[in-house]
Structure formats: C-alpha cells, structure tokens
C-alpha positions as CSV (number, residue, x, y, z in Angstrom):
1,M,-0.2,-0.1,0.2
2,K,1.3,3.7,-1.1
3,E,1.8,5.6,2.0
4,S,0.1,8.7,0.4
5,R,-2.9,6.5,0.3
6,I,-5.6,7.0,3.2
7,D,-5.5,4.0,5.4
8,A,-8.1,3.9,7.7
9,R,-6.8,1.4,10.6
10,P,-4.3,3.5,12.2
11,L,-7.1,6.4,12.1
12,A,-9.1,3.8,13.8
13,A,-6.4,3.1,16.2
14,L,-5.8,6.9,16.9
15,A,-9.9,7.0,17.8
16,M,-10.0,3.8,20.1
17,D,-7.3,5.3,22.2
18,C,-7.6,9.0,22.2
19,W,-11.4,8.9,22.8
20,P,-11.9,9.8,26.5
21,T,-9.6,13.1,25.9
22,A,-11.4,14.4,22.7
23,L,-14.5,13.7,24.3
24,L,-13.1,15.3,28.2
25,L,-12.0,18.1,26.1
26,L,-15.8,18.6,23.8
27,A,-17.6,18.7,26.8
28,A,-15.5,20.8,29.2
29,A,-15.6,23.1,26.5
30,L,-19.7,22.7,25.8
31,A,-20.6,23.2,29.5
32,G,-18.9,26.2,30.1
33,P,-21.3,28.2,29.2
34,V,-24.0,26.3,31.0
35,L,-22.1,25.2,34.6
36,G,-19.1,28.4,34.6
37,G,-16.2,27.8,37.2
38,L,-17.5,24.6,38.3
39,V,-15.9,23.0,34.8
40,R,-12.6,23.8,36.1
41,P,-11.9,21.4,39.2
42,A,-14.4,18.8,37.1
43,F,-12.1,19.0,34.3
44,I,-8.9,18.4,36.4
45,L,-10.5,15.5,38.2
46,G,-11.4,14.3,34.6
47,C,-8.0,14.7,32.9
48,A,-6.2,12.5,36.0
49,A,-8.8,9.9,34.6
50,A,-8.2,10.2,31.1
51,G,-4.7,10.2,31.7
52,W,-5.2,7.0,33.9
53,F,-7.0,5.5,31.3
54,A,-4.8,6.2,28.2
55,W,-1.9,4.6,30.1
56,R,-4.0,1.3,30.9
57,R,-4.0,1.3,26.7
58,S,-0.2,1.8,26.2
59,A,2.6,4.1,26.3
60,A,1.7,4.9,22.7
61,A,-1.7,5.9,23.5
62,H,-0.8,8.2,26.1
63,V,1.5,10.6,24.1
64,Q,-1.3,10.4,21.4
65,S,-3.8,11.7,24.3
66,A,-0.9,14.5,25.8
67,I,0.0,15.7,22.7
68,I,-3.7,16.3,22.1
69,M,-4.6,17.6,25.5
70,F,-1.4,20.1,25.6
71,A,-2.6,21.4,22.2
72,F,-6.5,22.0,23.1
73,A,-6.8,22.6,26.8
74,P,-5.5,26.1,26.6
75,F,-8.5,26.6,23.9
76,V,-11.3,25.1,25.9
77,R,-9.2,27.1,28.9
78,R,-10.2,30.5,27.3
79,L,-14.2,29.3,26.5
80,V,-14.5,28.8,30.0
81,D,-13.0,32.2,31.7
82,A,-15.1,34.0,28.7
83,S,-18.4,32.6,30.4
84,A,-17.6,32.4,33.8
85,G,-14.9,35.4,34.0
86,F,-11.1,35.1,34.1
87,D,-8.9,33.0,36.3
88,S,-5.8,34.9,36.3
89,S,-4.1,31.4,38.0
90,G,-4.8,29.5,34.6
91,I,-6.1,26.5,37.0
92,M,-7.3,24.4,34.6
93,L,-3.7,24.5,32.8
94,S,-3.0,22.1,35.7
95,G,-4.8,19.5,34.2
96,P,-2.9,18.3,31.3
97,L,0.1,18.7,33.6
98,L,-2.1,15.8,35.9
99,F,-2.6,14.1,32.9
100,I,1.4,13.3,32.6
101,L,1.2,12.3,36.2
102,M,-0.8,9.4,35.6
103,P,1.8,6.9,34.2
104,I,4.0,7.8,38.2
105,P,2.3,5.5,40.2
106,S,3.1,2.6,37.4
107,L,7.0,3.1,38.3
108,I,6.1,2.7,42.0
109,L,3.9,-0.6,42.0
110,S,6.1,-1.8,39.5
111,P,9.4,-1.2,39.7
112,A,11.9,-2.1,37.4
113,D,13.8,-5.4,37.1
114,R,16.5,-5.0,39.9
115,T,18.7,-8.2,38.3
116,G,19.1,-6.1,35.0
117,P,21.9,-3.6,33.6
118,S,21.4,0.2,35.4
119,N,19.8,2.5,33.4
120,P,22.7,5.7,33.1
121,W,19.8,7.4,31.2
122,L,17.8,8.8,34.3
123,V,21.3,10.6,36.1
124,P,20.6,14.0,34.7
125,P,16.7,13.8,34.7
126,F,17.2,12.9,38.7
127,I,19.7,15.7,39.5
128,I,17.1,18.0,37.4
129,L,14.4,16.9,40.1
130,A,16.8,17.7,42.9
131,C,17.2,21.3,41.4
132,I,13.5,21.5,41.0
133,L,13.5,20.6,44.6
134,Y,15.9,23.4,45.7
135,G,13.7,26.0,43.5
136,G,10.4,24.7,45.8
137,A,12.6,24.9,48.3
138,L,13.4,28.4,47.8
139,S,9.7,29.9,47.5
140,M,8.7,27.8,50.3
141,F,11.3,29.8,52.4
142,Q,9.8,33.1,51.2
143,N,6.5,31.8,52.5
144,D,5.4,31.4,48.8
145,W,3.7,28.0,48.8
146,F,1.0,28.4,45.7
147,N,4.4,29.0,43.4
148,A,6.5,26.4,45.1
149,A,3.4,23.6,44.2
150,N,2.5,25.7,40.8
151,G,6.1,26.6,39.7
152,G,7.4,22.7,40.6
153,M,4.7,21.2,38.9
154,K,5.4,22.8,35.3
155,W,9.0,21.8,35.5
156,A,8.9,18.4,37.2
157,A,6.1,16.9,35.8
158,P,7.4,16.6,32.2
159,V,10.8,14.9,33.6
160,L,8.6,11.8,35.6
161,Y,6.7,11.5,32.6
162,A,9.8,11.6,30.6
163,I,11.4,8.7,33.0
164,A,8.0,6.4,32.7
165,L,8.1,7.1,29.3
166,Q,11.2,6.1,28.8
167,Q,10.7,2.7,30.6
168,Q,8.5,1.6,27.5
169,A,10.6,3.1,25.0
170,R,11.7,0.4,22.2
171,S,13.8,0.7,19.1
172,D,11.1,-0.4,17.3
173,T,9.7,3.0,16.7
174,V,6.0,2.5,18.1
175,L,6.3,5.5,20.2
176,I,7.6,8.4,17.3
177,D,5.2,7.0,14.5
178,A,2.6,7.6,16.9
179,I,3.1,10.9,17.7
180,T,3.7,11.9,14.3
181,R,0.5,9.7,13.8
182,V,-1.8,12.5,16.0
183,F,0.2,15.6,14.4
184,M,-1.2,14.7,11.2
185,L,-4.2,15.5,12.7
186,V,-3.2,18.3,15.4
187,L,-1.2,20.9,12.5
188,P,-4.3,21.3,10.0
189,L,-6.3,21.9,13.3
190,T,-4.2,24.3,15.1
191,G,-2.9,25.7,11.4
192,L,-6.8,26.3,10.6
193,Y,-8.1,27.6,13.4
194,G,-4.6,29.7,13.8
195,I,-5.3,31.5,10.2
196,W,-8.6,32.5,11.5
197,Q,-7.6,33.7,14.9
198,Y,-5.4,35.9,13.0
199,V,-8.0,37.4,10.4
200,D,-10.8,37.5,12.7
201,P,-9.5,36.7,16.5
202,Q,-12.6,35.7,18.4
203,N,-14.2,37.5,21.7
204,W,-12.8,34.2,23.4
205,D,-9.3,34.8,22.5
206,R,-9.7,38.9,22.5
207,F,-10.9,38.2,26.2
208,W,-8.0,36.3,27.2
209,M,-5.9,38.7,25.4
210,V,-6.9,41.6,27.3
211,N,-6.8,40.1,30.5
212,A,-4.0,37.9,30.5
213,S,-1.0,39.4,31.7
214,I,1.1,38.1,28.4
215,T,2.4,40.5,26.2
216,S,3.8,38.5,23.2
217,A,0.7,37.9,21.4
218,G,-0.2,41.3,19.8
219,Y,-3.3,43.2,19.7
220,P,-6.7,41.8,20.0
221,L,-7.6,43.1,16.3
222,P,-8.1,41.6,13.1
223,Y,-4.5,41.2,11.3
224,M,-2.6,42.3,14.2
225,V,-2.2,39.0,15.8
226,R,0.6,37.3,16.6
227,V,-0.7,33.7,16.3
228,F,-1.4,31.8,19.3
229,S,-4.0,29.1,17.9
230,T,-5.7,27.0,20.6
231,M,-2.3,27.1,22.8
232,N,-1.1,29.4,25.5
233,G,0.5,31.9,23.7
234,P,2.8,31.8,20.5
235,A,5.5,30.7,21.4
236,S,4.4,27.4,22.7
237,Y,2.0,26.9,19.4
238,A,5.0,28.0,16.8
239,T,7.2,25.2,18.7
240,F,4.5,22.2,18.7
241,T,4.1,23.5,15.1
242,A,7.7,23.1,14.2
243,T,8.1,20.0,16.3
244,G,5.2,18.4,14.1
245,L,6.1,20.2,10.4
246,L,9.5,18.1,11.3
247,L,8.0,14.4,11.8
248,V,5.1,14.9,9.1
249,G,7.8,16.1,6.6
250,F,10.2,13.5,7.0
251,L,7.8,10.6,8.3
252,R,4.7,11.4,6.4
253,P,6.0,11.8,2.7
254,G,2.7,12.2,0.4
255,W,-0.2,14.3,-0.4
256,L,-1.7,13.6,2.7
257,A,1.1,14.8,4.9
258,M,0.9,17.9,2.4
259,I,-2.4,18.9,3.1
260,A,-1.5,18.6,6.9
261,M,1.6,20.5,6.7
262,A,0.1,23.8,4.6
263,P,-2.1,25.5,7.4
264,A,0.3,24.4,9.6
265,A,3.0,26.6,7.9
266,L,1.2,29.5,7.3
267,G,0.1,29.4,10.9
268,L,4.1,29.3,11.9
269,L,4.6,31.9,9.8
270,L,1.4,34.6,11.3
271,S,3.4,33.5,15.2
272,L,5.9,35.3,13.7
273,Y,8.1,33.8,16.4
274,R,11.4,33.4,14.8
275,T,12.9,31.3,17.6
276,S,10.6,28.4,15.8
277,W,11.4,29.4,12.7
278,I,15.2,28.8,13.4
279,T,14.7,25.8,14.9
280,L,12.4,24.2,11.7
281,A,15.6,25.5,9.6
282,V,18.5,24.1,11.6
283,G,16.7,20.5,12.0
284,V,16.2,20.2,8.2
285,L,19.9,20.9,7.9
286,F,20.7,18.3,10.2
287,C,18.8,16.1,8.3
288,L,20.5,17.0,5.4
289,F,23.5,15.2,6.3
290,F,22.6,11.7,7.0
291,P,21.8,9.5,3.8
292,A,18.4,8.6,5.3
293,T,17.0,12.1,5.2
294,R,18.9,13.2,2.6
295,T,16.3,13.1,0.0
296,R,13.4,14.4,2.0
297,S,15.7,16.8,3.6
298,L,16.0,18.7,0.1
299,S,12.6,18.0,-1.1
300,L,11.1,19.8,2.2
301,T,13.6,23.2,1.7
302,I,11.9,23.3,-2.0
303,G,8.7,22.9,0.0
304,L,9.1,25.2,2.9
305,L,10.8,28.1,0.9
306,A,8.4,28.0,-1.7
307,A,5.6,27.9,0.4
308,V,7.7,31.1,2.4
309,V,7.1,32.6,-1.1
310,V,3.8,32.1,-1.8
311,T,2.8,33.8,1.2
312,V,5.1,36.7,0.5
313,L,3.5,37.3,-2.9
314,F,-0.2,36.3,-3.2
315,T,-1.6,36.8,0.7
316,P,-2.5,39.6,2.6
317,F,0.3,38.6,5.1
318,A,3.3,39.7,3.2
319,D,4.1,42.6,5.0
320,V,3.8,41.6,8.6
321,I,6.0,38.2,7.5
322,T,8.3,40.1,5.6
323,S,8.9,42.6,8.1
324,R,9.7,39.8,10.7
325,F,12.1,38.1,8.1
326,E,13.7,41.0,7.9
327,S,14.4,41.2,11.1
328,L,16.9,38.0,11.4
329,G,19.5,40.3,9.5
330,S,18.9,43.4,11.5
331,V,20.7,42.2,14.7
332,S,21.6,46.1,15.7
333,Q,17.7,46.7,15.3
334,D,16.6,44.1,16.9
335,S,14.4,44.7,20.1
336,S,13.4,41.5,21.4
337,G,17.7,40.1,21.0
338,S,19.1,43.4,22.8
339,E,16.3,42.6,25.3
340,R,17.8,39.1,26.0
341,L,21.3,39.8,26.3
342,D,19.6,43.1,29.0
343,E,18.5,40.5,31.2
344,F,21.9,39.2,31.5
345,V,23.6,42.3,32.6
346,M,20.7,43.2,34.7
347,L,21.1,39.2,36.4
348,W,24.8,40.0,36.6
349,N,24.0,43.8,38.8
350,A,21.4,42.4,40.9
351,P,22.6,42.0,44.5
352,N,25.1,38.7,44.9
353,S,24.3,38.5,41.1
354,M,21.2,36.0,42.2
355,V,23.6,33.7,43.8
356,L,21.3,31.5,45.4
357,G,18.5,32.2,43.1
358,S,15.0,33.1,43.7
359,G,13.1,30.1,43.6
360,F,9.5,29.6,41.5
361,T,8.5,33.5,43.2
362,I,9.1,35.1,39.9
363,T,7.4,38.5,39.7
364,D,5.0,38.3,36.6
365,V,6.3,39.3,33.3
366,G,3.0,41.9,33.1
367,V,3.8,44.0,36.2
368,A,5.6,47.0,35.6
369,G,9.3,47.3,35.7
370,A,9.4,43.1,36.1
371,M,12.4,41.7,33.9
372,P,11.0,39.1,31.2
373,I,12.4,35.3,31.9
374,D,13.6,34.6,28.2
375,G,15.7,31.2,27.4
376,Q,16.8,28.4,29.6
377,I,19.7,30.0,30.6
378,I,17.7,32.7,32.3
379,A,15.4,30.7,33.9
380,S,18.1,28.5,35.6
381,W,20.0,31.6,36.9
382,V,17.1,33.7,38.4
383,T,15.2,30.3,39.8
384,M,18.0,28.3,41.2
385,G,20.6,30.8,41.3
386,I,24.7,30.6,39.9
387,P,25.6,27.4,41.5
388,V,22.7,25.2,40.8
389,G,21.2,26.5,38.0
390,L,24.5,25.4,36.1
391,I,24.1,22.3,37.3
392,C,20.8,21.9,36.0
393,L,21.5,23.5,32.5
394,T,24.4,20.9,32.4
395,A,21.9,18.3,33.4
396,Y,19.7,19.7,30.1
397,I,22.6,19.4,27.8
398,W,23.4,15.9,29.1
399,V,20.2,14.5,27.9
400,G,20.0,16.6,24.9
401,L,23.7,15.2,23.4
402,G,21.9,12.0,24.5
403,A,18.9,12.3,22.6
404,T,21.1,14.2,19.6
405,G,23.3,10.7,19.6
406,A,20.3,9.1,18.2
407,A,21.0,10.2,14.6
408,W,24.3,7.7,14.7
409,R,23.0,5.1,16.8
410,M,19.7,4.7,15.0
411,P,20.6,5.8,11.6
412,T,17.2,5.3,10.3
413,R,14.9,8.6,9.6
414,E,12.9,8.1,12.9
415,G,16.0,8.8,14.8
416,V,18.1,10.9,12.8
417,V,14.5,13.2,13.3
418,L,14.7,12.8,16.9
419,G,18.8,13.8,16.7
420,A,17.8,16.8,14.7
421,L,14.8,17.7,17.1
422,A,17.4,17.4,20.1
423,I,20.3,19.6,18.5
424,S,17.7,22.3,17.4
425,A,16.8,22.0,21.0
426,L,20.1,22.8,22.6
427,L,21.2,25.0,19.9
428,I,18.4,27.3,19.5
429,Q,15.5,26.4,22.0
430,M,17.6,26.6,24.8
431,P,19.5,30.0,24.7
432,L,16.6,32.0,23.2
433,T,13.0,30.1,25.2
434,S,12.7,27.9,28.0
435,I,12.2,24.4,27.6
436,S,11.8,23.7,31.8
437,S,8.1,23.9,32.1
438,G,5.2,23.6,30.8
439,E,3.8,22.3,27.4
440,V,7.1,23.3,26.2
441,S,8.8,21.2,28.0
442,A,6.6,18.1,28.4
443,L,6.7,17.8,24.4
444,F,11.1,18.1,25.0
445,W,10.9,15.5,27.3
446,M,8.9,13.1,25.5
447,L,11.1,13.4,22.8
448,V,14.4,13.2,24.3
449,A,12.4,9.5,25.8
450,M,11.8,8.3,22.8
451,A,15.4,9.1,21.4
452,C,16.7,7.1,24.2
453,P,14.5,3.6,24.6
454,I,15.5,1.4,27.3
455,D,16.6,-1.5,25.5
456,Q,19.8,0.8,24.1
457,T,20.7,2.3,27.3
458,A,20.7,-1.0,29.0
459,G,22.3,-2.2,26.2
460,Q,24.9,-0.1,26.8
461,A,25.2,-0.2,30.7
462,R,25.5,-4.0,29.5
463,R,28.5,-3.7,27.8
464,A,30.0,-1.6,30.1
465,L,29.9,-3.5,32.7
466,S,31.1,-6.4,30.9
467,P,34.5,-5.3,29.1
468,R,36.1,-8.9,29.3
469,G,33.3,-10.4,27.4
470,H,33.4,-7.3,24.8
471,Q,37.0,-7.9,24.3
472,T,35.8,-12.0,24.0
473,G,33.5,-11.6,21.2
474,A,35.8,-8.9,19.2
C-alpha cells in the first residue's frame, strides 16, 4: 500500500486510544457556558481519569492523548473563562500536567527489574529533579507555597513523565510513529484555527488577550494578532507546530501530509516566532547530512521555501511576515535580541548576582518594571541561582546530547529526526526560550525519552559492565 493512500486502520486506532481525552475536552467546552466555574475542578479530575485510561491502553496511546490535551486544553480554558470570568491562576492548565503524571504510580507499583543492568539515562533527570526541589524550597522559605507547588509541578511533571515513558520506549519506533500520527491530526486543526484567529479573532481569544498578562500575542484586532491558535501563547504554538512539521515532513511523505502541513506552515509564519523558524531550519539542515533523510531534506527545503514565497507574494499577510524575516538580518535593530542581552546584564548587576536564586517566586512579566524571563539559561539562573542553575543546565545539555546521538545509534529516518529535534533544542531553543516548564517542556521530554529507549541504554550498560565479554566477542 502506498504511503499517500488513506489507511483507515491507524485512524481507527487513534480514535480508540484518544476518545476519552477528546470527549473530555469537548464536554468541558460545551459545559462552560452552562456550569461556569464548576467546570474547572471537574476538568482537572477528568484529566486524571483520562490520563490513567490512556496509560492503561499503552504508552503510545498516552503520548497521542497528551499531545491532544496540551494542544487544546488552553482553548477550552479560554472558552470557560469567557463565560465564567477570567481566572488569573489558569487552574485548568494544571489538568494536562496531571494527565502526564498518571503513569508515575505504575513505576512505584511495578518497579523495574533489579537484576538487570542499570539505566544510565536516569542520572540527568534525577539531577534536574533535585534542582527543582531546591527551587521549590527557596519559594517555601519565602512563604510562597502556591508558586512553590505550581512552579514545581510545571518543571517536574514533564521530567517524571519522561522517566516513565523511557521505561516503555523501544527501538522499534512505535512511540515516534504514534506521535507523528497524532500530529497529522493536530497540525491542520490548529493551523486553520490560527489563520482564522489572525483574520478575525473571536471573543474568547480577545477576552484572554485583554485580561492575561502576556504581552507577546499582539493586539486583539484583525491582522494584528501574533497567532497562538488553540494554545497558550505564540511560543507554545510555534514550538509544537515546528516539531510537528519536522516529524510529519520526514516520516509521513505523500499528498496527505502536504495537506496537513500547508495550514500549519502558514500558522507558524503568522505566529511571528522566529525561534521556531530557526529551529525548523536547523532541524532540516541537520537531516541533510544523513543518507536516510538527505533526499527528503532537500524536497522539504524546497517545499518550505516555496510556501514562504507564495505567502509573501499572494496573501494579505505579506508585509508583516516580510518585516519579521528582515529582522533576522538586522541584529542591531532587533529589540527582542537586545532585550535578551539586557536580561543577563540586569541579573549580573543584581544584589549578589542572584547567587542563591529566587525559586519559583518570580514577578509576573505583565507587572510594570518586571524583567522578562527568556531562555533556559535565564530561567535556571533566576530560579536556582548560579551554582545550582549551572548544574541544572548541565543536566539538560547531557540529556540533549544523548538524544542527539540517536541519529547515529539509530541511522533510520526516525532516529535522525529525533536527533535533529534534540540538536535544535540545544542550539536554538535553550538560549532563546525555556524548555523546562509546561507544554514546551513536556514535548521536549517526550522526544528525548523516545530518542534514548530503554533497550539501548540497558544494552550500553550491559556492555560497559562486561568488558571482558566484549573483548572475547571482538
């Protein structure tokens, strides 16, 4: 069967695996105008139940449902807020984090085989968890228990999820195939909604933009929105979209994939989020160096360039996209880049240069005079201080380099694409955006867990513990 032909079996499997999550999102969206604020606690409890059900089905089902949950839960939150009143705490957004915590009891109740080889991949995640505990303790010492719990959960839940997921990951590419399949559904839906949002932002989106402290989403007016689609901001939407485009573009060739990618590519451009533009370009360029993906990399490069040209020449979005592209070559006039450099200067000149850190008690960027937090380096520095923050950063780099190695350990299309996503996160996302919190962190940790499956890490440990046997075999 040709890859471009529609196969009903994967679609049926996707529906069977994800129907509780989809039903929960739909029910919360419809019940918001009727039940108001009562929907919020019900939705959170529903996320726990849906996460438990998906993990009972399989790890692949849970990954697919998690992507759907993170992609559409912020949209449901805005619908509920529009009818029940704005919730500044965004309590409903803790639902997806609770969803990915549901596999953790299985690790406690069914621990790994103690007689087998150790799993060296677990070392950096546990280092990061220890750093997160330190950040939470700093907030508790300031008597800020809410931010200690909220920030700790946003940082720790994706790491814990990766630990559970890595125990189920194998080199058979089942998980990477599952996440690619769900992006085939998510990309066109979020892309089409993003285009609609740019042309005619709806009441719930405008309400959120006016009341939320986020300043990077533009203005709640037609043709003045930085597209965030169904997600919680332009950065989250653009990161998910760039990742999905790379996965679908390389692992799902054919006309059906092109249809899914077209609105997503336009939505990515309208997000005006240059970090994800560069991330996608670096990922495609990385794949050019490997035989398994070289041909596809060339065709995808031509296709993306053609999409940009068509958008600039034949759509009403030309001016805003063109000016954003031009800013890539005008570093001296780039206010965003200057702002990021100023953050380092401001931190270094702070009392004690933030040696100890401030924990998760961080002033909201919407407050006048508050310093924005851009990039993983700044986030770790502010939260944990210089010594512990450097330890945390080193662990993230350790994990990213291990995931990048998938391109050589698994020289298939899947392995190369996972390596491309990891190197893009290290080189582009870490300096410019935070990969440690919320939905972006969840996506990062999902992919690095798939890039370092348990059968590979266990095999490496077994060979390291048996040098004599290795020499005999040689």
